[in-house]
N, C-alpha and C positions, 0 to 999 in steps of 0.2 A: 505493498500500500504506501505508493512515495509519496502521496500530494493527503495521506490521512489526515485529517481537521483542518485541510485547507479552505478557503471560499477563492472560487475560482470564475471571472465573468469573460466571456468570453463574445465578443460582435461576430454578427454571421455567422449563425452557429447551427440554423435551420437545414441545415443541407452542405457537403460537400467537405470540405477543409476543416470550417467550421464543427460539423456536425460530429466527425470519423476522433475531432479532437475532446468534444464534449462528453462522447462516449465512455472516450479512451479515460479520459479524468476522473469522472463520477467512476469507472471499474479498478482508478488505484484511489480512491478514498476522497476524495473533491467532491465538496459543496458545487454545481455548477450553475451559474446564471447564466443562461441563454435567451440571447438576446439575437431578435430578426425587425425585420422588418416584414418578413410574413408571417403572420399570427399562423395559421395550420402548421404550416412548416416546424416554425419553433415547437411549437407544442407540441408535437409529434415527435419530434428529438427529448424533450419532458419525458414524456409515455413509454420512452425507452429505457430511458436515466432510469423511472421510476420504478419500470417491468426489470430492471438484474437488482433490485431492491437499493439502488442508491437515490443518493437527494438532489433534486433541480428542481424548478423556477423557470417560466419561463417573461421576460418583461419585452416589450414592443418598445422599440426604441429606432429612432432614424439618427445616425450618426453625427449627420451631417449638424442638424440643430443643433443649438446651447441646452435649450428649455428642456428638450425630449432629455439630452444625454443625461444630463444633471437630476434630472428625476431619478433617471434611471440608476442612475451609482447615490441618489440618496436610499432610493428604494432598498438597494441590498447593503448598505448600511443598516439601514434603522430595522432589518430583517437579522443580520444575521452579524453585525459589529463593526468588520472589517473587510478587506477586499487584499487576500494574497497575491494574486496571481489575477492581471489584464492582460488579457490576451485577444491583440488589434487585430482578426482576422479580416473585418468584413470589408469589400471591394470590389469593384466591377471589372470589366473588359474594355479596352479602346482597340479598335485599329484604324489604320490607314497612314499613310504618309501624313507629315507637316499639313503639306498645300490643301490636303484630301479633308482633315477632319473640322467640320465646324463650328463656332466661336461656344455654343451652348452647348454642344458634348466636349469639348472639351475643357470646359466648363465645372461640365457632372463630373468626369474622371478624378477631376483632379480635387474634388467636392469631396466625393467618396473617398479617395484614395489618400489625402493626405488630409483633408480635413477630420476624414472619421477615424486616424489617430491621433490626430490633438485632441478631438473633444474630447472622448474616451481618460485621455493620458490627462488630462486638465483638472477632470473633476473627481479620480483617483487618486491624484498624486498628492494632494493634503494629507489623507487618510491614512498613507500610506509611510509620509512623514512624519508626520506624529508618533507613527507605531515604529518608525524606522527599521520597516520591513517593507521586500515587495518583489513583485518578479512581472515586469512588464517585456511581450513578445509581440511584436511590430511585421508585421506581414509586406514583408520585401516580395523579390525575386530576383533569381539569378540574370533577369534581362537588367539591373541595375549595373552587371557587371562589363557585359555585352552588345553588340548592336544586332537588333534584331529589325528583317523587314517591314513595315506598314504597322509599325507599335510607336509611334511619338507619343502621342499621350500618356499609354499606360507607362512606358517606360521611362520617362518623365517622372510620374507619378513614384515609382520604385525607386529610379534612384535616389528623392527627396524621402524618404521613408529611410533609408540608409543612411544617409549622412543626419538624418533628422536624431535615430537611434542612438547613434553615437555623442552626437550634442548634449543628448538628453542623461544619457549616460558620465558623464562629464559634471553636468549639473546634482545630481540625482546619487554619485554614488558618495559623498558625506552620509546619507542617510537611510546604507544600507540596503539603498533599490536597484536591481539590476535590471539592465534594457539591453535588449538583443532583438536583432531581428533572422527571419526566418530567408531563406532565397531560394523557394524550390525550381528546379524546371517546367516542362509541361506536366500536369497532375492531370490524369484520366474520371476529373470530375463530371456531375452530371449536366453542369454547366457546359464545360470544354465538349463533349459529346455529342448537347446540344445545338452549339455553333459548330463543329462538322459536321452534322447531321441537314444543317440549313442552309451550310455555307462552300458545299463540294456537290460535286455527280456524283462521286466514288468513296464513301466517308472512310470505307478499309485502305482503301488507296494511301489517302492522306496522314489518315495515323501512321503506314508503314513510313512515312517518307518524315513524320518528326521523328520516330524512334531511333533513326539513321543520322541525327544531329545530336542521339548521346549513348555515348562510348557502353551503359549497360545494355543499348537495345532495347529498351521494353519503359514504357513511358511510367510514371512514377502514380500512384494510386493514395489517396485521400489517408488513409494510414500510416503510409508512408512519413507522411508530413504530419500528423498528428502523434507522432513516436519520437519525431525530435521535438515535439513540442513538447510534449511532455519531462523532455531532457531538460528543456528550461526549465520549466514552472517548476522541478524541482530543486532540492536540496544538492544533487548530484553533480549542477550546476554551477554551482557559488563559485569557481572564477572563469564564468563567463562574465563578459561583463563590455558591451557595446561591440560585441563580434555578431558575425557575418554569418551563418548554422544555413551550410550548402547543403540542398535535397536534390541534387542536380542530373543523377543520373550519368555526372564525368561531362556537364556542357560546357561550361565553366574553362577549368583545365583540364580536358582532354579535344583530340580531333582525329576524328578518325583518318587511316588512311587513304 
Protein backbone atom coordinates (compact mmCIF):
# COMPACT_ATOMS: atom_id res chain seq x y z
CA UNK A 1 0.00 0.00 0.00
CA UNK A 2 2.35 2.67 -1.29
CA UNK A 3 -0.14 5.52 -0.78
CA UNK A 4 -1.78 4.35 2.43
CA UNK A 5 -3.58 7.20 4.16
CA UNK A 6 -2.83 9.75 1.45
CA UNK A 7 -5.37 12.09 -0.16
CA UNK A 8 -4.90 12.40 -3.93
CA UNK A 9 -6.65 14.83 -6.27
CA UNK A 10 -6.44 13.86 -9.95
CA UNK A 11 -7.80 16.20 -12.60
CA UNK A 12 -9.25 14.76 -15.79
CA UNK A 13 -9.65 11.34 -14.20
CA UNK A 14 -12.90 10.30 -15.85
CA UNK A 15 -11.05 8.40 -18.57
CA UNK A 16 -7.66 7.56 -20.05
CA UNK A 17 -4.49 8.09 -18.04
CA UNK A 18 -6.31 9.95 -15.28
CA UNK A 19 -8.73 7.11 -14.71
CA UNK A 20 -5.97 4.52 -14.74
CA UNK A 21 -4.08 6.57 -12.16
CA UNK A 22 -7.19 7.00 -10.00
CA UNK A 23 -7.79 3.26 -9.90
CA UNK A 24 -4.14 2.46 -9.21
CA UNK A 25 -3.78 5.10 -6.50
CA UNK A 26 -6.92 3.75 -4.83
CA UNK A 27 -5.57 0.20 -4.99
CA UNK A 28 -2.44 1.45 -3.25
CA UNK A 29 -4.40 2.91 -0.33
CA UNK A 30 -5.12 6.50 -1.33
CA UNK A 31 -8.43 8.27 -0.98
CA UNK A 32 -8.94 9.63 -4.48
CA UNK A 33 -10.74 12.80 -5.47
CA UNK A 34 -11.80 12.20 -9.05
CA UNK A 35 -12.21 15.38 -11.09
CA UNK A 36 -13.62 15.72 -14.59
CA UNK A 37 -15.90 17.95 -16.62
CA UNK A 38 -17.87 14.86 -17.66
CA UNK A 39 -19.91 13.93 -14.60
CA UNK A 40 -20.95 10.54 -15.96
CA UNK A 41 -17.39 9.42 -16.61
CA UNK A 42 -16.19 10.81 -13.30
CA UNK A 43 -18.90 9.01 -11.36
CA UNK A 44 -18.10 5.79 -13.22
CA UNK A 45 -14.48 6.03 -12.09
CA UNK A 46 -15.61 6.51 -8.49
CA UNK A 47 -17.97 3.53 -8.76
CA UNK A 48 -15.06 1.35 -9.83
CA UNK A 49 -12.95 2.65 -6.94
CA UNK A 50 -15.69 1.97 -4.40
CA UNK A 51 -16.45 -1.36 -6.03
CA UNK A 52 -12.97 -2.62 -5.25
CA UNK A 53 -13.28 -1.61 -1.62
CA UNK A 54 -11.37 1.68 -1.81
CA UNK A 55 -12.32 5.29 -1.11
CA UNK A 56 -13.09 7.99 -3.63
CA UNK A 57 -15.42 10.88 -4.41
CA UNK A 58 -16.20 12.81 -7.57
CA UNK A 59 -16.02 16.60 -7.84
CA UNK A 60 -17.02 18.19 -11.10
CA UNK A 61 -14.92 21.26 -11.87
CA UNK A 62 -13.55 23.14 -14.85
CA UNK A 63 -9.77 23.38 -14.44
CA UNK A 64 -9.73 26.61 -16.47
CA UNK A 65 -12.15 28.42 -14.14
CA UNK A 66 -10.71 29.90 -10.91
CA UNK A 67 -13.92 29.80 -8.88
CA UNK A 68 -14.61 26.21 -9.92
CA UNK A 69 -11.11 25.04 -9.03
CA UNK A 70 -11.03 26.92 -5.74
CA UNK A 71 -14.36 25.37 -4.75
CA UNK A 72 -13.02 21.89 -5.61
CA UNK A 73 -9.95 22.36 -3.44
CA UNK A 74 -11.97 23.82 -0.58
CA UNK A 75 -14.44 20.92 -0.76
CA UNK A 76 -11.54 18.47 -0.64
CA UNK A 77 -9.99 20.19 2.37
CA UNK A 78 -13.35 20.35 4.16
CA UNK A 79 -13.92 16.63 3.61
CA UNK A 80 -10.42 15.27 4.21
CA UNK A 81 -8.37 17.99 5.87
CA UNK A 82 -5.48 18.09 3.43
CA UNK A 83 -4.15 17.13 0.00
CA UNK A 84 -1.04 14.95 -0.21
CA UNK A 85 -0.91 14.46 -3.97
CA UNK A 86 -2.07 16.70 -6.81
CA UNK A 87 -1.89 15.12 -10.25
CA UNK A 88 -2.50 17.81 -12.88
CA UNK A 89 -3.51 15.41 -15.60
CA UNK A 90 -6.35 17.19 -17.43
CA UNK A 91 -5.48 18.23 -20.96
CA UNK A 92 -6.57 18.35 -24.58
CA UNK A 93 -4.80 17.82 -27.87
CA UNK A 94 -4.07 20.39 -30.53
CA UNK A 95 -3.47 19.52 -34.18
CA UNK A 96 -2.07 21.71 -36.94
CA UNK A 97 0.98 23.66 -38.02
CA UNK A 98 1.10 27.16 -36.53
CA UNK A 99 -0.44 28.97 -39.52
CA UNK A 100 -3.30 26.47 -39.60
CA UNK A 101 -4.39 26.96 -35.98
CA UNK A 102 -7.21 29.46 -35.43
CA UNK A 103 -6.80 31.86 -32.48
CA UNK A 104 -9.78 30.47 -30.55
CA UNK A 105 -8.43 26.92 -30.86
CA UNK A 106 -4.96 28.07 -29.80
CA UNK A 107 -6.38 29.85 -26.76
CA UNK A 108 -8.42 26.80 -25.75
CA UNK A 109 -5.41 24.48 -25.85
CA UNK A 110 -3.37 27.02 -23.86
CA UNK A 111 -6.14 27.44 -21.32
CA UNK A 112 -6.74 23.76 -20.58
CA UNK A 113 -3.14 22.56 -20.74
CA UNK A 114 -1.38 25.42 -18.94
CA UNK A 115 -4.08 27.23 -16.95
CA UNK A 116 -5.32 23.76 -16.00
CA UNK A 117 -1.99 23.17 -14.23
CA UNK A 118 -1.70 26.67 -12.79
CA UNK A 119 -5.11 26.91 -11.11
CA UNK A 120 -5.26 23.57 -9.23
CA UNK A 121 -1.67 24.14 -8.09
CA UNK A 122 -2.39 27.72 -7.02
CA UNK A 123 -5.23 26.71 -4.73
CA UNK A 124 -3.73 23.45 -3.42
CA UNK A 125 -0.25 24.80 -2.68
CA UNK A 126 -1.10 26.97 0.35
CA UNK A 127 -2.49 23.90 2.11
CA UNK A 128 0.60 21.86 1.23
CA UNK A 129 2.85 24.74 2.34
CA UNK A 130 1.09 24.90 5.70
CA UNK A 131 1.72 21.18 6.27
CA UNK A 132 5.19 21.30 4.66
CA UNK A 133 4.39 18.22 2.65
CA UNK A 134 3.09 17.27 -0.78
CA UNK A 135 3.75 15.87 -4.22
CA UNK A 136 2.59 17.64 -7.38
CA UNK A 137 2.71 15.76 -10.68
CA UNK A 138 2.32 17.78 -13.88
CA UNK A 139 1.42 16.16 -17.18
CA UNK A 140 3.88 17.26 -19.83
CA UNK A 141 4.79 15.14 -22.88
CA UNK A 142 7.86 13.90 -24.70
CA UNK A 143 6.83 16.41 -27.37
CA UNK A 144 8.33 19.04 -25.06
CA UNK A 145 11.73 17.64 -26.05
CA UNK A 146 11.29 16.89 -29.75
CA UNK A 147 9.85 18.40 -32.89
CA UNK A 148 6.71 16.76 -34.25
CA UNK A 149 4.75 17.84 -37.30
CA UNK A 150 1.34 19.48 -36.92
CA UNK A 151 1.47 19.85 -33.13
CA UNK A 152 2.32 23.54 -32.65
CA UNK A 153 -0.20 24.43 -29.94
CA UNK A 154 0.12 21.16 -28.08
CA UNK A 155 3.93 21.19 -28.04
CA UNK A 156 3.94 24.81 -26.86
CA UNK A 157 1.80 23.94 -23.86
CA UNK A 158 3.74 20.83 -22.90
CA UNK A 159 7.04 22.69 -23.12
CA UNK A 160 5.56 25.35 -20.88
CA UNK A 161 4.41 22.74 -18.35
CA UNK A 162 7.90 21.26 -18.17
CA UNK A 163 9.48 24.69 -17.62
CA UNK A 164 6.80 25.56 -15.05
CA UNK A 165 7.49 22.32 -13.18
CA UNK A 166 11.17 23.22 -12.73
CA UNK A 167 10.35 26.75 -11.60
CA UNK A 168 7.74 25.51 -9.14
CA UNK A 169 10.20 23.09 -7.62
CA UNK A 170 12.64 25.87 -6.79
CA UNK A 171 9.91 27.93 -5.11
CA UNK A 172 8.38 25.12 -3.07
CA UNK A 173 11.37 22.96 -2.13
CA UNK A 174 11.71 24.90 1.17
CA UNK A 175 8.25 23.60 2.08
CA UNK A 176 9.19 19.96 1.37
CA UNK A 177 6.86 19.92 -1.63
CA UNK A 178 8.05 17.94 -4.63
CA UNK A 179 7.04 18.93 -8.17
CA UNK A 180 7.77 16.60 -11.08
CA UNK A 181 6.59 16.10 -14.64
CA UNK A 182 5.52 13.08 -16.64
CA UNK A 183 6.59 12.97 -20.29
CA UNK A 184 4.67 10.19 -22.05
CA UNK A 185 4.99 9.22 -25.67
CA UNK A 186 1.96 8.19 -27.70
CA UNK A 187 -0.42 6.45 -25.30
CA UNK A 188 -3.33 4.44 -26.65
CA UNK A 189 -6.07 6.16 -24.68
CA UNK A 190 -9.75 6.23 -25.76
CA UNK A 191 -9.14 9.80 -26.98
CA UNK A 192 -6.23 8.73 -29.21
CA UNK A 193 -8.14 5.73 -30.53
CA UNK A 194 -11.11 7.95 -31.39
CA UNK A 195 -8.82 10.46 -33.11
CA UNK A 196 -7.18 7.73 -35.20
CA UNK A 197 -10.52 6.18 -36.14
CA UNK A 198 -11.95 9.52 -37.25
CA UNK A 199 -8.86 10.94 -38.94
CA UNK A 200 -7.48 8.06 -40.97
CA UNK A 201 -9.02 5.78 -43.56
CA UNK A 202 -6.89 2.96 -42.17
CA UNK A 203 -6.50 3.42 -38.39
CA UNK A 204 -4.52 0.19 -38.05
CA UNK A 205 -1.93 1.46 -40.54
CA UNK A 206 -1.74 4.71 -38.60
CA UNK A 207 -1.06 2.82 -35.38
CA UNK A 208 1.70 0.80 -37.05
CA UNK A 209 3.27 4.04 -38.26
CA UNK A 210 3.17 5.48 -34.73
CA UNK A 211 4.80 2.35 -33.35
CA UNK A 212 7.79 2.88 -35.64
CA UNK A 213 8.60 6.14 -33.82
CA UNK A 214 9.24 4.21 -30.62
CA UNK A 215 12.18 1.91 -29.91
CA UNK A 216 9.83 -0.31 -27.97
CA UNK A 217 7.84 -0.98 -31.14
CA UNK A 218 4.67 -0.66 -29.08
CA UNK A 219 2.39 2.15 -28.01
CA UNK A 220 2.02 2.81 -24.32
CA UNK A 221 -1.12 2.09 -22.33
CA UNK A 222 -2.72 4.36 -19.72
CA UNK A 223 -1.60 1.91 -17.03
CA UNK A 224 2.04 2.44 -18.02
CA UNK A 225 1.81 6.15 -17.25
CA UNK A 226 -0.29 5.52 -14.12
CA UNK A 227 2.53 3.38 -12.68
CA UNK A 228 5.00 6.20 -13.25
CA UNK A 229 2.61 8.64 -11.59
CA UNK A 230 2.31 6.28 -8.63
CA UNK A 231 6.08 6.34 -8.20
CA UNK A 232 6.11 10.15 -8.18
CA UNK A 233 3.16 10.26 -5.78
CA UNK A 234 4.77 7.87 -3.34
CA UNK A 235 7.59 8.44 -0.86
CA UNK A 236 9.77 6.16 -2.98
CA UNK A 237 10.55 9.14 -5.21
CA UNK A 238 11.61 11.45 -2.37
CA UNK A 239 14.74 12.57 -4.26
CA UNK A 240 12.85 13.30 -7.50
CA UNK A 241 12.57 17.09 -7.56
CA UNK A 242 11.79 19.16 -10.65
CA UNK A 243 12.47 16.10 -12.77
CA UNK A 244 11.03 14.96 -16.10
CA UNK A 245 10.11 11.28 -16.08
CA UNK A 246 9.95 9.79 -19.57
CA UNK A 247 7.46 7.03 -20.41
CA UNK A 248 7.86 7.23 -24.16
CA UNK A 249 9.12 3.86 -25.37
CA UNK A 250 12.39 5.43 -26.48
CA UNK A 251 11.10 8.30 -28.63
CA UNK A 252 13.29 11.03 -27.20
CA UNK A 253 16.60 9.29 -26.64
CA UNK A 254 16.60 6.68 -29.38
CA UNK A 255 16.32 6.36 -33.10
CA UNK A 256 15.63 3.25 -35.11
CA UNK A 257 18.16 2.51 -37.84
